The first five atom37 places (N, CA, C, CB, O) and aatype in JSON, in Angstrom:
{
  "aatype": [12, 0, 10, 14, 3, 0, 0, 0, 0, 0, 3, 5, 11, 14, 0, 14, 15, 9, 6, 3, 3, 9, 0, 18, 10, 0, 11, 1, 8, 1, 19, 15, 14, 0, 9, 19, 1, 6, 9, 9, 1, 1, 15, 7, 0, 16, 6, 1, 15, 15, 9, 6, 1, 6, 9, 6, 11, 7, 11, 0, 1, 1],
  "atom_mask": [
    [1, 1, 1, 1, 1],
    [1, 1, 1, 1, 1],
    [1, 1, 1, 1, 1],
    [1, 1, 1, 1, 1],
    [1, 1, 1, 1, 1],
    [1, 1, 1, 1, 1],
    [1, 1, 1, 1, 1],
    [1, 1, 1, 1, 1],
    [1, 1, 1, 1, 1],
    [1, 1, 1, 1, 1],
    [1, 1, 1, 1, 1],
    [1, 1, 1, 1, 1],
    [1, 1, 1, 1, 1],
    [1, 1, 1, 1, 1],
    [1, 1, 1, 1, 1],
    [1, 1, 1, 1, 1],
    [1, 1, 1, 1, 1],
    [1, 1, 1, 1, 1],
    [1, 1, 1, 1, 1],
    [1, 1, 1, 1, 1],
    [1, 1, 1, 1, 1],
    [1, 1, 1, 1, 1],
    [1, 1, 1, 1, 1],
    [1, 1, 1, 1, 1],
    [1, 1, 1, 1, 1],
    [1, 1, 1, 1, 1],
    [1, 1, 1, 1, 1],
    [1, 1, 1, 1, 1],
    [1, 1, 1, 1, 1],
    [1, 1, 1, 1, 1],
    [1, 1, 1, 1, 1],
    [1, 1, 1, 1, 1],
    [1, 1, 1, 1, 1],
    [1, 1, 1, 1, 1],
    [1, 1, 1, 1, 1],
    [1, 1, 1, 1, 1],
    [1, 1, 1, 1, 1],
    [1, 1, 1, 1, 1],
    [1, 1, 1, 1, 1],
    [1, 1, 1, 1, 1],
    [1, 1, 1, 1, 1],
    [1, 1, 1, 1, 1],
    [1, 1, 1, 1, 1],
    [1, 1, 1, 0, 1],
    [1, 1, 1, 1, 1],
    [1, 1, 1, 1, 1],
    [1, 1, 1, 1, 1],
    [1, 1, 1, 1, 1],
    [1, 1, 1, 1, 1],
    [1, 1, 1, 1, 1],
    [1, 1, 1, 1, 1],
    [1, 1, 1, 1, 1],
    [1, 1, 1, 1, 1],
    [1, 1, 1, 1, 1],
    [1, 1, 1, 1, 1],
    [1, 1, 1, 1, 1],
    [1, 1, 1, 1, 1],
    [1, 1, 1, 0, 1],
    [1, 1, 1, 1, 1],
    [1, 1, 1, 1, 1],
    [1, 1, 1, 1, 1],
    [1, 1, 1, 1, 1]
  ],
  "atom_positions": [
    [[-77.95, -39.53, 31.44], [-77.15, -40.42, 30.46], [-76.47, -39.65, 29.63], [-77.93, -41.35, 29.64], [-77.04, -38.93, 28.82]],
    [[-75.16, -39.72, 29.75], [-74.54, -38.89, 28.9], [-74.24, -39.34, 27.54], [-73.46, -38.51, 29.46], [-74.45, -40.54, 27.39]],
    [[-73.82, -38.73, 26.53], [-73.49, -39.29, 25.31], [-72.23, -39.54, 25.33], [-73.8, -38.57, 24.24], [-71.39, -38.92, 25.99]],
    [[-71.96, -40.8, 24.34], [-70.45, -40.89, 24.16], [-69.62, -39.73, 23.23], [-70.21, -42.31, 23.48], [-70.18, -38.96, 22.45]],
    [[-68.26, -39.77, 23.46], [-67.92, -38.53, 22.71], [-68.21, -38.82, 21.22], [-66.36, -38.08, 22.94], [-68.34, -37.77, 20.59]],
    [[-68.32, -39.74, 20.61], [-68.29, -39.97, 19.28], [-69.72, -39.29, 18.67], [-68.11, -41.57, 19.04], [-69.83, -38.64, 17.64]],
    [[-70.74, -39.65, 19.59], [-72.33, -39.22, 19.2], [-72.28, -37.8, 19.41], [-73.64, -39.93, 20.2], [-72.84, -37.04, 18.62]],
    [[-71.63, -37.37, 20.42], [-71.23, -35.66, 20.48], [-70.62, -35.07, 19.84], [-70.67, -35.17, 21.33], [-70.78, -33.85, 19.91]],
    [[-69.74, -35.54, 19.02], [-68.96, -34.86, 17.76], [-69.84, -34.99, 16.54], [-67.45, -35.61, 17.42], [-69.68, -34.15, 15.65]],
    [[-70.56, -35.75, 16.41], [-71.68, -35.92, 15.32], [-72.73, -34.87, 15.46], [-72.41, -37.34, 15.4], [-72.86, -33.96, 14.65]],
    [[-73.44, -35.02, 16.48], [-74.43, -33.67, 16.79], [-73.72, -32.35, 16.54], [-74.94, -33.6, 18.41], [-74.41, -31.36, 16.3]],
    [[-72.38, -32.26, 16.59], [-71.81, -30.8, 16.61], [-71.49, -30.21, 14.97], [-70.27, -30.83, 17.59], [-70.81, -29.22, 14.7]],
    [[-72.21, -31.16, 13.97], [-71.72, -31.01, 12.57], [-72.3, -29.7, 12.3], [-72.18, -32.18, 11.48], [-73.46, -29.48, 12.68]],
    [[-71.43, -28.57, 11.53], [-72.47, -27.42, 11.53], [-73.44, -27.69, 10.16], [-71.63, -25.8, 11.46], [-73.17, -28.4, 9.18]],
    [[-74.53, -26.96, 10.4], [-75.54, -26.97, 9.36], [-74.87, -26.06, 8.15], [-77.03, -26.35, 9.97], [-74.03, -25.18, 8.29]],
    [[-75.41, -26.44, 7.07], [-75.03, -25.42, 6.03], [-75.73, -24.26, 5.86], [-75.04, -25.93, 4.87], [-76.94, -24.06, 5.79]],
    [[-74.62, -23.38, 5.79], [-75.24, -21.98, 5.89], [-76.24, -21.52, 4.38], [-73.79, -20.83, 6.11], [-76.03, -22.21, 3.38]],
    [[-76.97, -20.73, 4.31], [-77.72, -20.28, 3.63], [-76.66, -19.22, 2.24], [-78.77, -19.58, 4.73], [-76.99, -18.89, 1.1]],
    [[-75.41, -18.97, 2.99], [-74.69, -18.65, 1.56], [-73.88, -19.53, 0.96], [-73.87, -17.57, 1.59], [-73.19, -19.28, -0.03]],
    [[-73.95, -20.86, 1.69], [-73.41, -22.16, 0.9], [-74.56, -22.54, 0.04], [-72.96, -23.49, 1.92], [-74.33, -23.23, -0.96]],
    [[-75.52, -22.26, 0.25], [-76.79, -22.81, -0.46], [-76.91, -22.04, -1.9], [-78.23, -22.53, 0.53], [-77.18, -22.6, -2.96]],
    [[-76.63, -20.57, -1.72], [-76.49, -19.77, -2.51], [-75.46, -19.74, -3.69], [-76.43, -18.95, -1.83], [-75.61, -19.45, -4.88]],
    [[-74.31, -20.15, -2.93], [-72.76, -20.33, -3.72], [-73.39, -21.51, -4.86], [-71.11, -21.11, -2.42], [-73.5, -21.39, -6.08]],
    [[-73.77, -22.71, -3.97], [-74.12, -23.87, -4.55], [-75.15, -23.89, -5.74], [-74.57, -24.62, -3.54], [-74.91, -24.56, -6.75]],
    [[-76.35, -23.11, -5.6], [-77.3, -22.98, -6.69], [-76.67, -22.05, -7.99], [-78.67, -22.29, -6.04], [-76.9, -22.29, -9.18]],
    [[-75.94, -21.1, -7.55], [-75.43, -20.35, -8.5], [-74.56, -20.99, -9.52], [-74.82, -19.39, -7.93], [-74.45, -20.73, -10.72]],
    [[-73.99, -21.81, -8.85], [-72.93, -22.63, -9.73], [-73.83, -23.85, -10.6], [-71.63, -23.43, -8.56], [-73.66, -24.02, -11.81]],
    [[-74.53, -24.44, -10.0], [-74.99, -25.31, -10.5], [-76.25, -25.16, -11.75], [-75.24, -25.94, -9.43], [-76.61, -25.98, -12.59]],
    [[-76.83, -23.47, -11.42], [-77.76, -23.2, -12.32], [-77.05, -22.16, -13.62], [-79.02, -22.53, -11.45], [-77.56, -21.69, -14.64]],
    [[-75.68, -22.07, -13.04], [-75.06, -21.03, -14.09], [-75.62, -19.65, -13.87], [-75.38, -21.45, -15.63], [-75.55, -18.81, -14.77]],
    [[-76.21, -19.37, -12.61], [-76.25, -17.69, -12.56], [-75.6, -17.25, -11.29], [-77.87, -17.03, -12.58], [-75.04, -17.89, -10.4]],
    [[-75.85, -15.77, -11.47], [-74.8, -15.07, -10.48], [-75.54, -15.16, -9.37], [-74.3, -13.51, -10.76], [-76.77, -15.2, -9.36]],
    [[-74.77, -15.19, -8.35], [-75.17, -15.21, -6.68], [-76.06, -14.25, -6.17], [-73.97, -14.99, -5.78], [-76.57, -14.21, -5.05]],
    [[-76.2, -13.43, -7.16], [-77.18, -12.15, -6.8], [-78.4, -12.28, -7.23], [-76.79, -10.85, -7.34], [-79.33, -11.82, -6.57]],
    [[-78.59, -12.9, -8.34], [-79.8, -13.46, -8.66], [-80.5, -14.54, -7.78], [-79.61, -13.93, -9.83], [-81.73, -14.65, -7.7]],
    [[-79.6, -15.32, -7.13], [-80.37, -16.43, -6.3], [-80.67, -15.68, -5.27], [-79.62, -17.79, -5.86], [-81.71, -16.14, -4.81]],
    [[-80.23, -14.56, -4.51], [-80.42, -13.78, -3.44], [-81.69, -13.01, -3.92], [-79.16, -12.9, -3.08], [-82.69, -13.06, -3.19]],
    [[-81.72, -12.49, -4.79], [-83.04, -11.73, -5.31], [-84.06, -12.74, -5.41], [-82.88, -10.98, -6.78], [-85.18, -12.29, -5.17]],
    [[-84.03, -14.05, -5.71], [-84.98, -14.73, -5.97], [-85.68, -15.15, -4.72], [-84.57, -15.69, -6.75], [-86.89, -15.35, -4.61]],
    [[-84.4, -15.29, -3.4], [-84.72, -15.68, -2.13], [-85.62, -14.55, -1.55], [-83.46, -15.95, -1.31], [-86.7, -14.75, -1.02]],
    [[-84.91, -13.09, -1.77], [-85.52, -12.08, -1.38], [-87.23, -11.91, -1.77], [-84.68, -11.08, -1.9], [-88.1, -11.68, -0.93]],
    [[-87.4, -12.04, -2.94], [-89.14, -12.15, -3.52], [-89.97, -13.2, -3.33], [-89.31, -12.1, -4.96], [-91.19, -13.09, -3.22]],
    [[-89.27, -14.37, -3.28], [-90.03, -15.55, -3.06], [-90.41, -15.73, -1.5], [-89.22, -16.77, -3.59], [-91.47, -16.29, -1.22]],
    [[-89.52, -15.24, -0.43], [-89.3, -15.68, 0.6], [-88.98, -16.91, 1.04], [0.0, 0.0, 0.0], [-88.82, -17.23, 2.22]],
    [[-88.86, -17.72, -0.07], [-88.8, -19.39, 0.46], [-87.09, -19.3, 0.76], [-89.38, -20.91, -1.07], [-86.33, -18.36, 0.49]],
    [[-86.79, -20.58, 1.4], [-85.36, -20.62, 1.66], [-85.05, -22.15, 1.63], [-84.95, -19.88, 3.09], [-84.0, -22.59, 2.1]],
    [[-86.03, -22.98, 1.04], [-86.21, -24.29, 0.5], [-85.49, -24.4, -0.69], [-87.58, -24.62, 0.26], [-86.09, -23.83, -1.6]],
    [[-84.33, -24.96, -1.08], [-83.51, -25.14, -2.23], [-84.69, -25.3, -3.15], [-82.38, -26.39, -2.19], [-85.02, -24.41, -3.94]],
    [[-85.43, -26.63, -3.01], [-86.16, -26.95, -4.45], [-86.99, -25.81, -4.81], [-87.15, -28.28, -4.44], [-86.99, -25.6, -6.02]],
    [[-87.71, -24.99, -4.1], [-88.78, -24.24, -4.57], [-87.54, -22.89, -5.02], [-90.23, -23.92, -3.2], [-88.06, -22.12, -5.83]],
    [[-86.41, -22.58, -4.75], [-85.68, -21.67, -4.93], [-85.28, -21.88, -6.85], [-84.44, -21.81, -3.69], [-85.23, -21.09, -7.8]],
    [[-85.01, -23.71, -6.62], [-84.65, -24.26, -8.23], [-85.62, -23.92, -8.99], [-84.48, -25.81, -8.49], [-85.28, -23.28, -9.99]],
    [[-87.03, -24.2, -8.83], [-88.05, -23.99, -9.52], [-87.98, -22.64, -9.81], [-89.18, -24.4, -8.93], [-87.95, -22.38, -11.01]],
    [[-87.94, -21.73, -9.06], [-88.06, -20.33, -9.41], [-86.76, -19.94, -10.52], [-88.0, -19.4, -7.92], [-86.98, -19.22, -11.5]],
    [[-85.78, -20.34, -10.32], [-84.54, -20.31, -11.44], [-84.82, -20.86, -12.84], [-83.28, -21.18, -10.94], [-84.41, -20.39, -13.9]],
    [[-85.69, -22.05, -12.63], [-86.02, -22.77, -13.74], [-87.0, -21.66, -14.7], [-86.8, -24.23, -13.22], [-86.78, -21.34, -15.87]],
    [[-87.9, -21.29, -14.0], [-88.81, -20.28, -14.61], [-88.32, -19.06, -15.39], [-89.57, -19.79, -13.59], [-88.75, -18.61, -16.45]],
    [[-87.32, -18.62, -14.6], [-86.67, -17.51, -15.12], [-86.09, -17.69, -16.45], [0.0, 0.0, 0.0], [-86.25, -16.91, -17.39]],
    [[-85.36, -18.82, -16.48], [-84.67, -19.31, -17.52], [-85.41, -19.72, -18.97], [-84.04, -20.39, -16.95], [-84.98, -19.67, -20.12]],
    [[-86.76, -20.16, -18.38], [-87.7, -20.38, -19.59], [-88.43, -19.29, -20.06], [-88.67, -21.35, -19.34], [-89.41, -19.46, -20.78]],
    [[-88.1, -18.35, -19.78], [-88.58, -16.85, -19.98], [-87.77, -15.97, -21.09], [-88.43, -16.07, -18.54], [-88.13, -15.12, -21.9]],
    [[-86.44, -16.56, -20.75], [-85.54, -15.96, -21.65], [-85.48, -16.56, -22.88], [-84.31, -15.92, -21.16], [-84.72, -16.13, -23.74]]
  ]
}
């Protein structure tokens, strides 16, 4: 059974890349994108909510 063209086009939406998430989180939390990358590298997590928690922890230390 073939999918209709509209359904096939909806399936083709590009998933947001990790760089888009890094840019979004950096702007939202007013930190450098390099800081967000470092948090991702250290924690190994790519889930947005866990990265946000780590950013907030770092801000609390300042």
